[in-house]
C-alpha positions as CSV (number, residue, x, y, z in Angstrom):
1,M,0.0,0.0,0.0
2,W,2.9,2.4,0.9
3,R,4.5,1.9,-2.6
4,R,1.2,1.6,-4.4
5,L,0.4,5.3,-3.5
6,G,3.7,6.3,-5.1
7,H,4.9,7.8,-1.8
8,R,8.6,8.2,-1.2
9,P,10.0,7.5,2.3
10,Y,9.8,10.6,4.6
11,G,13.5,10.3,5.3
12,T,14.4,11.4,1.8
13,A,12.7,14.8,2.2
14,K,14.8,17.8,3.1
15,V,13.8,18.4,6.7
16,A,15.2,20.4,9.6
17,S,17.6,18.9,12.1
18,N,16.4,17.1,15.2
19,V,17.1,20.2,17.3
20,D,15.1,22.4,14.9
21,M,12.3,19.9,14.9
22,K,12.1,19.9,18.6
23,Q,11.9,23.7,18.6
24,Y,9.2,23.5,15.9
25,A,7.2,21.0,18.0
26,E,7.5,23.1,21.2
27,T,6.4,26.3,19.4
28,A,3.6,24.4,17.6
29,A,2.3,23.1,20.9
30,S,1.8,26.6,22.1
31,L,-0.4,27.3,19.1
32,R,-2.6,24.3,19.5
33,T,-6.0,24.2,21.3
34,T,-5.8,25.3,24.9
35,N,-8.3,26.2,27.6
36,S,-8.4,29.8,26.1
37,L,-8.1,29.3,22.4
38,K,-8.7,26.8,19.7
39,K,-5.8,25.9,17.4
40,A,-5.0,28.8,15.0
41,Q,-6.4,28.2,11.6
42,L,-3.4,29.2,9.5
43,D,-3.5,28.7,5.7
44,L,-0.6,26.5,4.7
45,K,-1.9,26.2,1.2
46,R,-1.9,29.9,0.7
47,A,1.7,30.2,1.9
48,Y,2.6,27.4,-0.5
49,Q,0.8,29.0,-3.5
50,E,2.0,32.6,-2.7
51,Y,5.5,31.8,-1.4
52,D,7.1,34.5,-3.6
53,T,4.5,37.0,-2.7
54,F,5.1,36.6,1.0
55,K,8.9,36.7,0.4
56,D,8.4,40.1,-1.2
57,V,6.1,41.3,1.6
58,C,8.8,40.4,4.2
59,A,11.5,42.1,2.2
60,K,9.4,45.3,2.1
61,R,8.7,45.1,5.8
62,N,12.5,44.7,6.4
63,M,11.9,41.4,8.3
64,T,13.3,37.9,8.0
65,F,11.4,35.7,5.7
66,P,10.3,32.8,7.9
67,L,9.5,30.2,5.3
68,S,12.5,27.8,4.7
69,P,13.9,27.2,1.2
70,T,12.4,23.7,1.4
71,F,8.9,24.9,2.4
72,R,7.2,24.1,-0.9
73,D,8.9,20.7,-1.1
74,D,7.9,20.0,2.5
75,Y,4.3,21.1,1.8
76,Q,4.1,18.7,-1.1
77,E,5.6,16.0,1.1
78,L,2.9,16.7,3.7
79,Q,0.2,16.3,1.2
80,K,1.5,12.9,0.2
81,I,1.9,11.8,3.8
82,S,-1.6,13.1,4.6
83,E,-3.0,11.1,1.7
84,T,-1.2,8.0,2.8
85,V,-2.5,8.3,6.4
86,L,-6.0,8.9,5.1
87,N,-5.9,5.8,2.9
88,F,-4.4,3.7,5.7
89,K,-7.3,4.8,8.0
90,H,-9.9,4.2,5.3
91,E,-8.6,0.7,4.5
92,S,-8.3,-0.1,8.3
93,R,-11.9,0.9,8.8
94,Q,-13.0,-1.3,5.9
95,L,-11.0,-4.2,7.3
96,Q,-12.6,-3.7,10.7
97,G,-16.0,-3.6,9.1
98,T,-15.4,-6.8,7.2
99,L,-14.0,-8.5,10.4
100,K,-17.1,-7.5,12.3
101,Q,-19.3,-9.1,9.6
102,L,-17.2,-12.3,9.7
103,K,-17.6,-12.5,13.4
104,I,-21.4,-12.0,13.1
105,A,-21.6,-14.7,10.5
106,Q,-19.5,-17.1,12.5
107,K,-21.7,-16.7,15.6
108,K,-25.1,-16.4,14.0
109,D,-24.8,-18.7,11.0
110,K,-22.1,-21.0,12.3
111,V,-19.8,-20.2,9.4
112,D,-16.2,-21.4,9.6
113,N,-14.3,-18.2,8.6
114,I,-11.6,-18.3,11.2
115,V,-8.9,-18.2,8.4
116,E,-10.4,-15.1,6.9
117,Q,-10.6,-13.4,10.3
118,E,-6.9,-14.2,11.1
119,T,-5.9,-12.8,7.7
120,I,-7.6,-9.5,8.4
121,L,-6.3,-9.4,12.0
122,D,-2.8,-10.0,10.6
123,K,-3.2,-7.0,8.2
124,L,-4.5,-4.8,10.9
125,T,-1.7,-5.8,13.2
126,R,0.8,-4.9,10.5
127,Y,-1.0,-1.6,9.6
128,K,-1.0,-0.2,13.1
129,P,2.7,0.5,13.6
130,I,2.9,1.8,10.0
131,L,0.0,4.1,10.6
132,N,1.4,5.3,13.9
133,E,4.7,6.0,12.3
134,K,3.2,7.9,9.3
135,T,0.8,9.9,11.6
136,K,3.8,10.9,13.7
137,L,5.7,12.0,10.6
138,Q,2.6,13.9,9.4
139,T,2.4,15.8,12.8
140,T,6.1,16.5,12.8
141,L,6.1,18.0,9.3
142,E,2.9,19.8,9.9
143,D,4.4,21.4,13.0
144,K,7.4,22.6,11.0
145,L,5.3,24.2,8.4
146,F,2.7,25.6,10.8
147,V,5.3,27.4,12.9
148,Q,6.9,29.0,9.8
149,V,3.5,30.2,8.6
150,S,2.6,31.5,12.0
151,S,5.5,34.0,11.7
152,L,4.3,35.4,8.3
153,P,3.1,39.0,8.4
154,N,-0.1,40.2,6.7
155,Y,-0.3,41.3,3.1
156,I,0.3,45.0,2.3
157,H,-2.3,47.4,0.8
158,D,-1.3,48.9,-2.6
159,S,-1.5,52.5,-1.1
160,V,1.3,51.6,1.3
161,K,4.7,52.7,0.0
162,D,8.4,52.5,1.0
163,K,8.1,55.9,2.6
164,Q,5.4,57.6,4.6
165,V,2.7,59.4,2.6
166,L,1.3,62.7,3.8
167,L,-2.5,62.8,3.3
168,E,-3.4,66.1,4.9
169,Y,-2.8,68.5,7.8
170,L,-5.3,69.1,10.5
171,N,-5.7,72.7,11.9
172,P,-2.7,73.7,9.8
173,T,-0.7,76.8,10.7
174,Q,0.1,79.4,8.0
175,E,3.6,78.1,7.9
176,L,2.3,74.6,7.1
177,K,0.0,75.9,4.4
178,D,2.9,77.7,2.8
179,S,5.2,74.7,3.0
180,T,6.0,72.5,0.0
181,S,7.6,69.7,2.0
182,D,6.0,66.4,2.7
183,D,8.0,66.1,5.9
184,F,7.8,69.5,7.6
185,K,10.5,69.9,10.2
186,V,9.2,71.3,13.5
187,K,11.3,73.9,15.2
188,S,12.2,73.2,18.9
189,D,11.3,75.8,21.5
190,S,12.4,75.0,25.0
191,R,9.8,77.4,26.4
192,F,7.1,74.9,25.5
193,D,8.8,71.8,27.0
194,H,5.9,70.0,28.6
195,K,8.0,68.3,31.3
196,E,9.4,71.6,32.6
197,I,6.0,73.3,32.4
198,M,4.1,70.5,34.2
199,E,6.8,70.2,36.9
200,H,6.8,74.0,37.3
201,L,3.0,74.1,37.7
202,G,2.9,71.0,39.9
203,L,0.9,68.9,37.5
204,V,3.3,65.9,37.5
205,N,6.0,64.3,39.6
206,F,8.6,62.2,37.8
207,S,11.3,62.2,40.4
208,Q,9.4,60.6,43.2
209,A,7.8,58.1,40.8
210,T,11.3,57.1,39.7
211,K,12.1,56.4,43.4
212,V,8.9,54.6,43.9
213,S,8.5,52.6,40.6
214,G,11.6,53.3,38.4
215,R,12.3,55.3,35.3
216,G,9.4,55.7,32.9
217,W,6.7,56.1,35.7
218,Y,5.0,59.3,36.9
219,Y,2.3,60.8,39.2
220,L,-0.3,63.1,37.6
221,I,-1.4,65.7,40.2
222,G,-4.2,68.2,40.5
223,D,-5.3,69.7,37.1
224,G,-2.8,67.3,35.4
225,A,-4.8,64.4,36.6
226,L,-8.1,66.2,35.9
227,L,-7.0,66.9,32.3
228,E,-6.3,63.1,31.8
229,Q,-9.8,62.3,33.1
230,A,-11.4,65.0,30.9
231,L,-9.8,63.5,27.8
232,I,-11.0,60.0,28.8
233,Q,-14.6,61.1,29.3
234,Y,-14.6,63.3,26.1
235,A,-13.1,60.5,24.0
236,L,-15.6,57.9,25.4
237,K,-18.5,60.2,24.8
238,K,-17.5,60.9,21.2
239,A,-17.0,57.1,20.6
240,R,-20.5,56.3,22.0
241,Q,-22.0,59.0,19.9
242,A,-20.3,57.4,16.9
243,G,-21.9,54.0,17.7
244,F,-19.2,52.3,19.6
245,L,-20.3,50.1,22.5
246,M,-18.3,50.8,25.7
247,V,-16.3,48.0,27.3
248,L,-14.0,47.9,30.3
249,P,-11.7,44.9,29.5
250,P,-9.1,43.2,31.8
251,S,-5.5,44.5,31.8
252,I,-4.0,41.0,32.2
253,V,-4.4,38.3,29.6
254,R,-2.9,35.0,28.8
255,T,0.3,35.1,26.9
256,E,-1.2,33.0,24.1
257,V,-3.8,35.7,23.6
258,T,-1.2,38.4,23.3
259,N,0.7,36.2,20.7
260,A,-2.5,35.6,18.7
261,C,-3.1,39.3,18.4
262,G,0.4,39.7,16.9
263,F,2.2,41.1,20.0
264,M,5.2,39.2,21.0
265,P,6.3,39.4,24.7
266,R,9.8,39.5,23.4
267,D,11.3,40.7,20.1
268,T,13.8,38.9,17.9
269,N,16.6,40.1,20.1
270,N,14.8,38.6,23.2
271,E,14.2,42.0,24.6
272,R,10.9,42.5,26.5
273,Q,8.1,44.2,24.7
274,V,5.3,43.6,27.3
275,Y,5.4,42.7,30.9
276,E,5.0,39.0,31.8
277,L,4.0,37.9,35.2
278,Q,6.7,35.8,36.8
279,N,5.8,32.1,37.0
280,E,2.5,32.8,35.3
281,D,1.5,32.4,31.7
282,L,0.1,35.9,31.8
283,C,0.9,39.4,30.4
284,L,0.0,42.9,31.2
285,T,-1.7,44.3,28.1
286,G,0.1,47.0,26.0
287,T,-3.3,48.1,24.6
288,A,-7.0,47.4,25.0
289,E,-6.9,46.0,21.5
290,I,-5.7,42.6,22.9
291,P,-8.5,41.9,25.3
292,L,-11.1,43.5,23.0
293,A,-10.0,41.2,20.2
294,A,-10.2,38.2,22.5
295,L,-13.7,39.1,23.7
296,Y,-15.0,37.1,20.7
297,A,-12.3,34.5,20.4
298,N,-13.7,31.0,19.5
299,H,-16.9,32.8,18.4
300,E,-19.2,32.5,15.4
301,F,-20.9,35.8,14.4
302,K,-24.1,35.7,12.4
303,G,-24.0,37.9,9.3
304,A,-26.3,40.4,10.9
305,D,-24.0,40.7,14.0
306,V,-21.3,42.6,12.1
307,P,-20.0,45.2,11.8
308,L,-19.6,45.4,15.6
309,D,-17.8,48.4,17.1
310,L,-16.4,48.6,20.6
311,V,-14.6,51.3,22.5
312,G,-12.4,50.1,25.4
313,L,-10.8,52.0,28.2
314,S,-7.8,50.5,29.9
315,R,-4.5,51.1,31.6
316,S,-1.8,49.9,29.2
317,Y,1.8,48.7,29.9
318,R,4.9,48.8,27.7
319,A,8.1,47.2,29.0
320,E,10.3,48.7,26.3
321,A,9.7,52.3,27.4
322,G,12.0,54.3,29.7
323,A,15.5,54.3,28.1
324,A,17.3,57.7,28.1
325,G,16.6,60.0,25.1
326,R,14.2,62.5,23.7
327,D,11.4,60.0,23.1
328,T,11.3,59.0,26.7
329,R,11.5,62.5,28.2
330,G,8.4,63.3,30.1
331,L,5.1,61.7,29.1
332,Y,5.9,60.7,25.5
333,R,7.0,57.1,26.1
334,V,6.2,55.7,29.5
335,H,5.6,52.3,31.0
336,E,2.0,52.8,32.1
337,F,-0.7,55.0,30.6
338,T,-4.4,55.3,29.9
339,K,-5.6,54.6,26.4
340,V,-9.1,54.7,24.8
341,E,-9.1,52.1,22.0
342,L,-11.5,51.5,19.2
343,F,-12.0,47.9,17.9
344,S,-14.2,46.6,15.1
345,W,-15.2,43.3,13.4
346,T,-16.5,43.4,9.9
347,F,-17.7,40.8,7.3
348,P,-14.6,39.3,5.6
349,D,-14.8,41.6,2.6
350,E,-12.0,44.0,1.9
351,K,-14.3,46.8,0.7
352,Q,-16.4,46.6,3.8
353,S,-13.4,46.5,6.2
354,M,-11.7,49.4,4.3
355,D,-14.9,51.4,4.6
356,K,-14.7,50.8,8.3
357,F,-11.0,51.8,8.3
358,D,-11.9,55.1,6.7
359,R,-14.6,55.7,9.3
360,I,-12.3,55.1,12.2
361,V,-9.7,57.5,10.7
362,K,-12.4,60.1,10.3
363,F,-13.3,59.7,14.0
364,Q,-9.7,60.3,14.9
365,K,-9.3,63.3,12.7
366,D,-12.5,64.9,14.1
367,F,-11.2,64.2,17.6
368,I,-7.9,65.9,17.1
369,K,-9.5,68.8,15.2
370,S,-12.0,69.4,18.0
371,L,-9.1,69.8,20.4
372,G,-7.6,72.5,18.2
373,L,-4.3,70.6,17.8
374,T,-2.2,70.9,14.6
375,A,-1.5,67.5,13.2
376,R,-0.6,65.6,10.1
377,V,-2.2,62.4,8.7
378,L,0.1,59.8,7.3
379,I,-0.1,56.5,5.5
380,M,2.7,54.6,7.2
381,P,5.4,52.8,5.1
382,H,6.1,49.1,4.6
383,D,8.6,48.8,7.4
384,D,6.4,50.6,10.0
385,L,3.6,48.1,9.8
386,G,3.2,45.7,12.6
387,A,2.9,42.1,11.5
388,P,-1.0,42.0,11.7
389,A,-1.5,45.3,9.8
390,Y,-2.5,45.4,6.1
391,K,-2.6,49.2,6.1
392,K,-1.9,51.7,8.9
393,I,-2.6,55.4,9.2
394,D,-1.0,57.5,11.9
395,I,-1.9,61.0,13.1
396,E,1.0,62.9,14.5
397,V,0.6,66.1,16.4
398,L,3.0,69.1,16.3
399,M,4.9,69.2,19.5
400,P,7.0,72.4,19.7
401,G,8.6,71.6,23.0
402,R,9.9,68.3,21.7
403,G,10.7,69.9,18.4
404,T,9.1,67.2,16.4
405,W,5.8,65.5,15.4
406,G,4.5,62.9,17.8
407,E,2.2,60.0,17.1
408,V,-1.1,60.3,19.1
409,S,-3.3,57.8,17.2
410,S,-3.0,54.9,14.8
411,T,-5.5,52.9,12.8
412,S,-4.9,49.4,11.3
413,N,-6.9,47.0,9.2
414,C,-5.7,43.5,10.0
415,L,-8.0,41.7,7.6
416,E,-8.2,38.0,8.9
417,F,-4.8,37.9,10.5
418,Q,-6.1,38.1,14.1
419,S,-9.3,36.2,13.5
420,R,-7.5,33.2,12.1
421,R,-5.5,33.0,15.3
422,L,-8.5,33.8,17.6
423,N,-11.0,31.6,15.7
424,T,-13.5,34.5,15.2
425,K,-15.8,33.6,12.3
426,V,-18.8,35.0,10.5
427,R,-21.4,32.8,8.8
428,D,-22.1,34.0,5.3
429,P,-25.9,34.2,4.8
430,K,-25.4,33.6,1.0
431,D,-23.8,30.2,1.2
432,S,-24.0,29.5,5.0
433,K,-20.2,29.0,5.1
434,L,-18.1,30.1,8.0
435,K,-15.4,32.7,7.1
436,F,-12.9,34.6,9.2
437,A,-13.9,38.1,10.2
438,H,-11.8,41.1,9.5
439,T,-10.6,43.1,12.5
440,L,-9.6,46.7,12.8
441,N,-8.2,48.7,15.6
442,G,-7.7,52.4,16.2
443,T,-6.6,54.8,19.0
444,A,-9.4,57.0,20.2
445,C,-7.0,58.7,22.6
446,A,-3.5,57.9,23.8
447,V,-4.0,60.1,26.9
448,P,-0.5,61.1,28.1
449,R,0.6,62.1,24.6
450,V,-2.5,64.2,24.1
451,V,-1.9,65.8,27.5
452,L,1.6,66.5,26.3
453,A,0.4,68.0,23.0
454,I,-2.2,70.2,24.7
455,I,0.4,71.6,27.1
456,E,3.1,72.2,24.5
457,N,0.6,73.9,22.1
458,F,-1.5,75.9,24.5
459,Y,0.9,77.1,27.1
460,D,1.4,80.9,27.3
461,P,4.7,81.9,28.8
462,A,3.5,85.4,29.3
463,T,0.7,84.3,31.7
464,D,2.3,81.0,32.8
465,S,-0.9,79.3,32.0
466,I,-2.3,76.6,29.7
467,Q,-5.5,77.2,27.8
468,I,-7.9,74.3,28.1
469,P,-9.5,73.2,24.8
470,E,-13.1,74.4,24.8
471,V,-14.5,70.9,24.4
472,L,-12.8,69.7,27.5
473,R,-13.9,72.5,29.8
474,P,-17.2,70.8,30.9
475,Y,-15.1,67.9,32.2
476,M,-12.7,70.2,34.1
477,D,-15.1,72.1,36.4
478,D,-15.7,74.7,33.6
479,K,-12.1,76.0,33.9
480,T,-10.7,77.8,30.9
481,E,-7.0,77.5,31.9
482,I,-4.5,75.6,34.0
483,G,-2.0,77.6,35.9
484,G,-2.0,81.4,36.1
485,K,-4.4,82.7,38.7
486,T,-6.6,79.5,38.6
487,A,-3.8,77.1,39.5
488,T,-5.0,74.5,42.0
489,S,-2.2,72.0,41.7
490,I,0.4,71.4,44.4
491,K,4.1,72.0,43.9
492,T,6.1,68.8,44.6
């Protein structure tokens, strides 16, 4: 039977070393069904058929191509082994059925068929170790391919280029209107440094937080804390008005959930990206996107259930923040912060998910405009896309104290990248087939960075005060400014 199927022995295939295979098996085990998630439904066939496409995608993203040179040969080998295993199982079932009938005939009709029974039992006895061996080989090779495909990034939308693309300015200054550059350089002005302003006005305490928690942590105090809460409430209200259902998700999730969403606890250099709980298979979330995405893991939506839009409020934690440098000065890059996050599921149709993408971006633009902040809207380049993102648009606010643009929001369409790993499906009413939903995420408000932007843009050195954006005043006891004569914060 082995030769009849035209199958060559597995040992002649070009496979990884025993050490590599052990690593593949260990990694594959973490991707199989657990108490939290079903096994990821990765598309090995698509990787086989579009091997060169994914190779190009990885090159554009400036990342290592995870499929081995033997991937296509291994895939073909897997198909042959799978066919062999299937045929062995089919023939074994037929033999067992025949054996059962012979036993019935022997007992009921007193037929002497003991020789026939022994012949079948002999075949089944010989098939069992062969089938076990081939099944083991099938699993080993499948693990090898599965792990490689699990490291593939998403496709890239045609509008994404090798450099960022400027779409528009929000609340542009006259200088921006007159500029012909797609990458306007912001002039630094130390008078508007948010860290010095906030410390001077008693809105923040970094030094004591460093003693208490370490570098990259902070206390917000008085009107500094009130400004954060005002932004949270305003962002949530805007999101609810736009049709997003509010959710308060957990800030700790299982590591496998973090991985499924495309966030690795450690990068390729084994440096921490997110905080992991010691002796626990748990992580602190770097964004509410992770628990929001997992809310419908292992779930089947009906066609009428999507699109579904959620807005989540959470504390977020980033382990990589805190090194010395401009980006980590003050509130720009910290270990813990509050974030209001938008998350959507749509029917698995690119037009529908891109329409949702545009709506999320519009929400973000309207939010920044309403605060009176000057910003630019960018299509991010190939090498700035996270692995799950098909297309990403960032909004960067002008930050004169830092002397640069600073990202305050981002929107990504992940197509089915996350839903394949989280097993989130939609039943198509047209053909009743289950398909993987498209997922999208967007920042409604990365609070500390928006606090930073408000202070650096609306501080008046002459009066030593910060003008509060009009839309936030109802959430700040109707104050019009922070500092000056209305200062209520304590100096620390």
